[in-house]
C-alpha positions in Angstrom: 0.0 0.0 0.0 1.3 3.4 -0.9 1.7 5.7 2.1 2.7 9.4 2.3 4.7 10.7 5.2 5.5 14.3 6.2 9.2 14.7 7.0 11.4 17.3 8.6 14.7 18.7 7.2 14.2 17.9 3.5 15.3 21.1 1.8 16.2 20.4 -1.8 16.7 17.9 -4.6 20.0 16.8 -3.0 18.0 15.6 0.1 15.5 13.9 -2.2 18.3 12.1 -4.1 20.0 11.0 -0.8 16.7 9.5 0.4 16.1 7.7 -2.9 19.7 6.4 -3.3 19.8 5.2 0.3 16.4 3.6 0.6 15.1 2.5 -2.8 16.9 -0.8 -2.7 15.0 -1.7 0.5 11.7 0.0 -0.2 11.3 0.3 -4.0 10.3 3.5 -5.7 10.2 6.5 -3.4 8.6 9.8 -4.4 9.6 13.1 -2.7 7.3 16.1 -3.1 9.4 19.3 -2.6 6.5 21.6 -3.5 4.7 21.4 -0.1 5.7 22.3 3.4 6.4 20.1 5.3 7.9 18.0 2.5 6.2 14.6 1.7 7.7 11.3 1.0 5.6 8.6 -0.6 6.6 4.9 -0.5 5.1 1.5 -0.8 4.7 0.0 2.7 3.8 -3.6 3.1 3.1 -3.8 6.8 3.7 -2.1 10.2 7.1 -3.6 10.6 8.2 -2.2 7.2 6.8 1.2 8.2 8.7 1.3 11.4 11.9 0.3 9.6 11.3 3.1 7.0 10.8 5.7 9.7 14.0 4.6 11.5 16.0 4.6 8.3 14.7 8.2 7.5 15.7 9.3 11.0 19.2 7.8 10.5 19.5 9.9 7.4 18.5 13.1 9.3 14.9 13.3 8.1 12.5 12.6 10.9 9.0 11.7 10.1 6.3 14.0 11.6 3.8 11.9 13.5 0.2 13.1 13.0 
């Protein structure tokens, strides 16, 4: 299921490319919307475990997911 997360600290296409190059091998195609504030990251999430892993990986990269 595709899921969109709001994330902190994403500023530019360089940030977007870092997320994609670091995480696409594990999570498949990742879309980063730089046109909204806060920035949005859309990814295919299979289950809660995969979602938790994605959030942790994003945090490791310096882009914390904003919990709603």
